[in-house]
MIBAGU-314592 format. One record per residue: z, y, x of N, C-alpha, C in turn; residue in three letters; residue number from 0. Coordinates in pm, 1 decimal, padded with zeros to 6 digits. Layout:
BEGIN
<node n_c3="Z" n_c2="Y" n_c1="X" ca_c3="Z" ca_c2="Y" ca_c1="X" c_c3="Z" c_c2="Y" c_c1="X" code="ALA" pos="NUM"/>
...
***
This chain:
BEGIN
<node n_c3="-00288.2" n_c2="-00374.6" n_c1="-01583.8" ca_c3="-00255.0" ca_c2="-00303.2" ca_c1="-01472.3" c_c3="-00374.3" c_c2="-00252.5" c_c1="-01391.4" code="MET" pos="0"/>
<node n_c3="-00365.5" n_c2="-00131.7" n_c1="-01326.1" ca_c3="-00474.9" ca_c2="-00060.8" ca_c1="-01248.8" c_c3="-00460.5" c_c2="-00112.4" c_c1="-01103.9" code="THR" pos="1"/>
<node n_c3="-00573.6" n_c2="-00136.5" n_c1="-01053.3" ca_c3="-00562.5" ca_c2="-00177.9" ca_c1="-00898.5" c_c3="-00620.8" c_c2="-00058.8" c_c1="-00819.4" code="LYS" pos="2"/>
<node n_c3="-00528.6" n_c2="-00019.6" n_c1="-00723.0" ca_c3="-00563.7" ca_c2="00089.6" ca_c1="-00645.7" c_c3="-00575.8" c_c2="00065.9" c_c1="-00501.6" code="HIS" pos="3"/>
<node n_c3="-00666.2" n_c2="00121.9" n_c1="-00437.7" ca_c3="-00693.4" ca_c2="00099.3" ca_c1="-00294.7" c_c3="-00652.3" c_c2="00204.2" c_c1="-00206.7" code="GLU" pos="4"/>
<node n_c3="-00570.0" n_c2="00175.1" n_c1="-00101.6" ca_c3="-00522.6" ca_c2="00275.0" ca_c1="-00003.0" c_c3="-00572.6" c_c2="00227.6" c_c1="00128.1" code="PHE" pos="5"/>
<node n_c3="-00595.6" n_c2="00323.4" n_c1="00212.0" ca_c3="-00629.6" ca_c2="00307.6" ca_c1="00350.4" c_c3="-00501.3" c_c2="00345.4" c_c1="00427.7" code="GLU" pos="6"/>
<node n_c3="-00441.2" n_c2="00251.2" n_c1="00505.1" ca_c3="-00311.3" ca_c2="00272.2" ca_c1="00574.3" c_c3="-00340.9" c_c2="00243.1" c_c1="00724.6" code="VAL" pos="7"/>
<node n_c3="-00308.8" n_c2="00351.1" n_c1="00809.1" ca_c3="-00319.7" ca_c2="00317.5" ca_c1="00961.3" c_c3="-00228.6" c_c2="00221.8" c_c1="01012.3" code="ALA" pos="8"/>
<node n_c3="-00272.1" n_c2="00096.6" n_c1="00979.9" ca_c3="-00191.0" ca_c2="-00023.4" ca_c1="01033.0" c_c3="-00263.8" c_c2="-00074.5" c_c1="01156.0" code="MET" pos="9"/>
<node n_c3="-00178.1" n_c2="-00098.0" n_c1="01260.8" ca_c3="-00242.1" ca_c2="-00150.9" ca_c1="01377.2" c_c3="-00199.0" c_c2="-00299.5" c_c1="01420.3" code="THR" pos="10"/>
<node n_c3="-00083.4" n_c2="-00351.4" n_c1="01357.4" ca_c3="-00045.0" ca_c2="-00482.4" ca_c1="01393.2" c_c3="00034.9" c_c2="-00530.7" c_c1="01279.9" code="CYS" pos="11"/>
<node n_c3="00076.6" n_c2="-00671.8" n_c1="01304.2" ca_c3="00147.4" ca_c2="-00735.1" ca_c1="01198.4" c_c3="00288.6" c_c2="-00665.3" c_c1="01154.8" code="GLU" pos="12"/>
<node n_c3="00338.6" n_c2="-00593.6" n_c1="01261.0" ca_c3="00467.7" ca_c2="-00527.7" ca_c1="01230.7" c_c3="00443.8" c_c2="-00408.2" c_c1="01135.7" code="GLY" pos="13"/>
<node n_c3="00325.6" n_c2="-00355.5" n_c1="01130.1" ca_c3="00292.1" ca_c2="-00249.5" ca_c1="01039.4" c_c3="00266.6" c_c2="-00311.0" c_c1="00907.0" code="CYS" pos="14"/>
<node n_c3="00201.0" n_c2="-00419.2" n_c1="00890.5" ca_c3="00174.7" ca_c2="-00485.1" ca_c1="00760.1" c_c3="00303.8" c_c2="-00529.1" c_c1="00702.2" code="SER" pos="15"/>
<node n_c3="00396.7" n_c2="-00586.9" n_c1="00797.5" ca_c3="00516.3" ca_c2="-00622.5" ca_c1="00743.1" c_c3="00607.6" c_c2="-00511.4" c_c1="00687.1" code="GLY" pos="16"/>
<node n_c3="00598.3" n_c2="-00413.4" n_c1="00752.8" ca_c3="00678.2" ca_c2="-00280.5" ca_c1="00701.7" c_c3="00618.0" c_c2="-00247.8" c_c1="00554.5" code="ALA" pos="17"/>
<node n_c3="00495.6" n_c2="-00254.6" n_c1="00536.5" ca_c3="00438.2" ca_c2="-00216.5" ca_c1="00414.0" c_c3="00489.9" c_c2="-00327.0" c_c1="00299.9" code="ILE" pos="18"/>
<node n_c3="00480.3" n_c2="-00456.7" n_c1="00343.7" ca_c3="00508.7" ca_c2="-00561.9" ca_c1="00267.0" c_c3="00658.5" c_c2="-00532.1" c_c1="00219.3" code="THR" pos="19"/>
<node n_c3="00745.8" n_c2="-00502.0" n_c1="00305.4" ca_c3="00888.9" ca_c2="-00485.8" ca_c1="00266.7" c_c3="00897.7" c_c2="-00371.4" c_c1="00174.8" code="ARG" pos="20"/>
<node n_c3="00831.1" n_c2="-00267.4" n_c1="00197.0" ca_c3="00838.9" ca_c2="-00143.1" ca_c1="00108.0" c_c3="00797.1" c_c2="-00181.4" c_c1="-00034.6" code="ILE" pos="21"/>
<node n_c3="00685.1" n_c2="-00243.4" n_c1="-00033.3" ca_c3="00616.3" ca_c2="-00278.5" ca_c1="-00162.9" c_c3="00702.1" c_c2="-00389.1" c_c1="-00246.8" code="LEU" pos="22"/>
<node n_c3="00767.8" n_c2="-00480.0" n_c1="-00170.7" ca_c3="00852.1" ca_c2="-00584.7" ca_c1="-00241.1" c_c3="00977.9" c_c2="-00512.7" c_c1="-00295.3" code="ASN" pos="23"/>
<node n_c3="01019.7" n_c2="-00402.6" n_c1="-00236.0" ca_c3="01146.8" ca_c2="-00337.8" ca_c1="-00295.0" c_c3="01102.7" c_c2="-00261.0" c_c1="-00428.9" code="LYS" pos="24"/>
<node n_c3="00977.0" n_c2="-00226.7" n_c1="-00443.8" ca_c3="00939.8" ca_c2="-00153.9" ca_c1="-00557.4" c_c3="00949.0" c_c2="-00224.6" c_c1="-00689.3" code="MET" pos="25"/>
<node n_c3="00923.4" n_c2="-00349.7" n_c1="-00678.0" ca_c3="00927.3" ca_c2="-00442.9" ca_c1="-00794.5" c_c3="00796.3" c_c2="-00403.1" c_c1="-00893.9" code="GLY" pos="26"/>
<node n_c3="00770.0" n_c2="-00491.1" n_c1="-00975.2" ca_c3="00652.8" ca_c2="-00482.4" ca_c1="-01072.6" c_c3="00524.3" c_c2="-00428.7" c_c1="-01006.0" code="ASP" pos="27"/>
<node n_c3="00499.7" n_c2="-00478.9" n_c1="-00886.0" ca_c3="00373.7" ca_c2="-00431.2" ca_c1="-00821.8" c_c3="00314.4" c_c2="-00568.7" c_c1="-00761.6" code="VAL" pos="28"/>
<node n_c3="00189.5" n_c2="-00598.8" n_c1="-00758.4" ca_c3="00115.5" ca_c2="-00692.1" ca_c1="-00689.9" c_c3="00024.7" c_c2="-00631.3" c_c1="-00591.2" code="LYS" pos="29"/>
<node n_c3="00027.0" n_c2="-00684.3" n_c1="-00472.2" ca_c3="-00050.7" ca_c2="-00620.2" ca_c1="-00358.3" c_c3="-00117.0" c_c2="-00728.8" c_c1="-00276.8" code="PHE" pos="30"/>
<node n_c3="-00220.6" n_c2="-00675.5" n_c1="-00209.4" ca_c3="-00288.5" ca_c2="-00747.1" ca_c1="-00095.6" c_c3="-00300.5" c_c2="-00655.6" c_c1="00017.6" code="GLU" pos="31"/>
<node n_c3="-00283.4" n_c2="-00715.1" n_c1="00139.0" ca_c3="-00315.9" ca_c2="-00637.0" ca_c1="00258.6" c_c3="-00416.1" c_c2="-00692.8" c_c1="00349.0" code="ILE" pos="32"/>
<node n_c3="-00515.2" n_c2="-00617.2" n_c1="00386.9" ca_c3="-00615.3" ca_c2="-00655.9" ca_c1="00483.7" c_c3="-00600.1" c_c2="-00572.1" c_c1="00604.0" code="ASP" pos="33"/>
<node n_c3="-00516.6" n_c2="-00625.3" n_c1="00686.9" ca_c3="-00479.7" ca_c2="-00567.1" ca_c1="00816.6" c_c3="-00617.9" c_c2="-00514.5" c_c1="00905.9" code="LEU" pos="34"/>
<node n_c3="-00719.8" n_c2="-00609.7" n_c1="00931.8" ca_c3="-00833.1" ca_c2="-00572.6" ca_c1="01007.3" c_c3="-00906.8" c_c2="-00448.3" c_c1="00957.4" code="PRO" pos="35"/>
<node n_c3="-00901.0" n_c2="-00437.1" n_c1="00820.0" ca_c3="-00986.0" ca_c2="-00323.4" ca_c1="00753.6" c_c3="-00874.1" c_c2="-00224.9" c_c1="00726.0" code="LYS" pos="36"/>
<node n_c3="-00756.4" n_c2="-00239.1" n_c1="00749.7" ca_c3="-00649.9" ca_c2="-00140.4" ca_c1="00729.0" c_c3="-00653.7" c_c2="-00077.2" c_c1="00568.6" code="LYS" pos="37"/>
<node n_c3="-00674.1" n_c2="-00182.1" n_c1="00492.5" ca_c3="-00660.1" ca_c2="-00157.0" ca_c1="00343.6" c_c3="-00540.4" c_c2="-00235.6" c_c1="00275.3" code="LEU" pos="38"/>
<node n_c3="-00487.1" n_c2="-00152.0" n_c1="00169.2" ca_c3="-00394.1" ca_c2="-00216.7" ca_c1="00086.5" c_c3="-00423.3" c_c2="-00198.2" c_c1="-00052.1" code="VAL" pos="39"/>
<node n_c3="-00424.7" n_c2="-00301.7" n_c1="-00129.4" ca_c3="-00467.7" ca_c2="-00295.2" ca_c1="-00269.2" c_c3="-00326.0" c_c2="-00319.6" c_c1="-00340.8" code="TRP" pos="40"/>
<node n_c3="-00308.5" n_c2="-00225.1" n_c1="-00449.9" ca_c3="-00188.0" ca_c2="-00234.7" ca_c1="-00523.6" c_c3="-00224.8" c_c2="-00241.8" c_c1="-00665.2" code="ILE" pos="41"/>
<node n_c3="-00181.8" n_c2="-00355.4" n_c1="-00735.6" ca_c3="-00193.2" ca_c2="-00355.3" ca_c1="-00879.2" c_c3="-00061.7" c_c2="-00321.2" c_c1="-00943.6" code="GLU" pos="42"/>
<node n_c3="-00069.7" n_c2="-00204.3" n_c1="-01034.4" ca_c3="00060.3" ca_c2="-00163.5" ca_c1="-01077.4" c_c3="00019.0" c_c2="-00048.6" c_c1="-01188.7" code="SER" pos="43"/>
<node n_c3="00123.9" n_c2="-00045.8" n_c1="-01285.5" ca_c3="00111.1" ca_c2="00069.6" ca_c1="-01376.1" c_c3="00184.5" c_c2="00202.4" c_c1="-01334.6" code="ASP" pos="44"/>
<node n_c3="00235.5" n_c2="00182.9" n_c1="-01226.8" ca_c3="00314.4" ca_c2="00307.2" ca_c1="-01158.3" c_c3="00209.8" c_c2="00421.0" c_c1="-01126.7" code="LYS" pos="45"/>
<node n_c3="00247.4" n_c2="00538.9" n_c1="-01128.4" ca_c3="00168.1" ca_c2="00653.3" ca_c1="-01095.2" c_c3="00132.6" c_c2="00643.8" c_c1="-00947.3" code="ASP" pos="46"/>
<node n_c3="00011.3" n_c2="00697.3" n_c1="-00917.1" ca_c3="-00041.1" ca_c2="00694.3" ca_c1="-00771.2" c_c3="00047.4" c_c2="00764.1" c_c1="-00694.7" code="VAL" pos="47"/>
<node n_c3="00093.5" n_c2="00875.8" n_c1="-00738.7" ca_c3="00180.0" ca_c2="00964.6" ca_c1="-00634.6" c_c3="00298.9" c_c2="00878.8" c_c1="-00607.6" code="ASP" pos="48"/>
<node n_c3="00355.9" n_c2="00793.7" n_c1="-00690.0" ca_c3="00476.0" ca_c2="00706.2" ca_c1="-00655.5" c_c3="00431.1" c_c2="00608.3" c_c1="-00563.6" code="VAL" pos="49"/>
<node n_c3="00320.6" n_c2="00534.6" n_c1="-00577.2" ca_c3="00272.4" ca_c2="00442.5" ca_c1="-00481.3" c_c3="00248.7" c_c2="00513.2" c_c1="-00330.8" code="LEU" pos="50"/>
<node n_c3="00176.6" n_c2="00625.0" n_c1="-00343.8" ca_c3="00155.5" ca_c2="00688.9" ca_c1="-00211.9" c_c3="00276.1" c_c2="00724.8" c_c1="-00151.5" code="MET" pos="51"/>
<node n_c3="00374.3" n_c2="00774.2" n_c1="-00209.8" ca_c3="00503.2" ca_c2="00817.8" ca_c1="-00144.0" c_c3="00570.3" c_c2="00696.9" c_c1="-00088.4" code="THR" pos="52"/>
<node n_c3="00571.4" n_c2="00581.2" n_c1="-00156.0" ca_c3="00626.2" ca_c2="00458.8" ca_c1="-00113.1" c_c3="00558.4" c_c2="00411.1" c_c1="00033.3" code="ALA" pos="53"/>
<node n_c3="00424.7" n_c2="00422.3" n_c1="00020.6" ca_c3="00344.8" ca_c2="00381.6" ca_c1="00146.5" c_c3="00380.4" c_c2="00472.4" c_c1="00262.1" code="LEU" pos="54"/>
<node n_c3="00387.9" n_c2="00608.8" n_c1="00226.0" ca_c3="00424.2" ca_c2="00707.7" ca_c1="00342.6" c_c3="00561.8" c_c2="00677.6" c_c1="00406.4" code="GLN" pos="55"/>
<node n_c3="00638.4" n_c2="00610.7" n_c1="00339.1" ca_c3="00773.0" ca_c2="00578.3" ca_c1="00398.1" c_c3="00771.8" c_c2="00491.5" c_c1="00519.2" code="LYS" pos="56"/>
<node n_c3="00645.3" n_c2="00421.2" n_c1="00527.9" ca_c3="00629.1" ca_c2="00343.8" ca_c1="00657.2" c_c3="00613.0" c_c2="00431.8" c_c1="00779.9" code="SER" pos="57"/>
<node n_c3="00579.8" n_c2="00544.4" n_c1="00759.9" ca_c3="00548.8" ca_c2="00655.2" ca_c1="00882.7" c_c3="00411.2" c_c2="00652.6" c_c1="00908.9" code="GLY" pos="58"/>
<node n_c3="00314.6" n_c2="00575.4" n_c1="00837.0" ca_c3="00187.2" ca_c2="00558.1" ca_c1="00864.7" c_c3="00101.1" c_c2="00658.7" c_c1="00782.6" code="LYS" pos="59"/>
<node n_c3="-00018.7" n_c2="00709.7" n_c1="00838.1" ca_c3="-00112.8" ca_c2="00777.3" ca_c1="00755.4" c_c3="-00171.2" c_c2="00702.0" c_c1="00641.7" code="GLU" pos="60"/>
<node n_c3="-00157.5" n_c2="00764.0" n_c1="00529.0" ca_c3="-00221.9" ca_c2="00692.1" ca_c1="00402.9" c_c3="-00317.1" c_c2="00780.6" c_c1="00340.3" code="VAL" pos="61"/>
<node n_c3="-00415.0" n_c2="00714.0" n_c1="00293.2" ca_c3="-00532.1" ca_c2="00790.9" ca_c1="00221.6" c_c3="-00557.3" c_c2="00694.2" c_c1="00102.3" code="LYS" pos="62"/>
<node n_c3="-00568.2" n_c2="00764.8" n_c1="-00013.8" ca_c3="-00607.8" ca_c2="00708.3" ca_c1="-00145.8" c_c3="-00753.7" c_c2="00687.3" c_c1="-00152.2" code="TYR" pos="63"/>
<node n_c3="-00804.0" n_c2="00567.2" n_c1="-00182.6" ca_c3="-00934.6" ca_c2="00561.0" ca_c1="-00192.6" c_c3="-01002.1" c_c2="00558.0" c_c1="-00335.4" code="ASN" pos="64"/>
<node n_c3="-00901.5" n_c2="00538.5" n_c1="-00422.8" ca_c3="-00936.0" ca_c2="00526.2" ca_c1="-00578.3" c_c3="-00898.3" c_c2="00396.5" c_c1="-00627.9" code="GLY" pos="65"/>
<node n_c3="-00963.3" n_c2="00378.1" n_c1="-00750.7" ca_c3="-00925.3" ca_c2="00236.8" ca_c1="-00833.4" c_c3="-01042.9" c_c2="00149.2" c_c1="-00790.7" code="THR" pos="66"/>
<node n_c3="-01013.6" n_c2="00005.7" n_c1="-00805.7" ca_c3="-01105.1" ca_c2="-00085.7" ca_c1="-00776.0" c_c3="-01130.2" c_c2="-00176.1" c_c1="-00893.9" code="LYS" pos="67"/>
***
């Protein structure tokens, strides 16, 4: 599985909670959230566009930083 890094404009626990709920619904993804650094790492075989679209459902600004 590929590990992707995204920068998400999260400001609080509520924001990271929303991201957690969205990613848990996707299934077949492992993820880590670093709220202070506003980073989300997702390990998945899904296409980057699919992951990006899912993260954007949170209403937050999302930037793809590449694979790690």
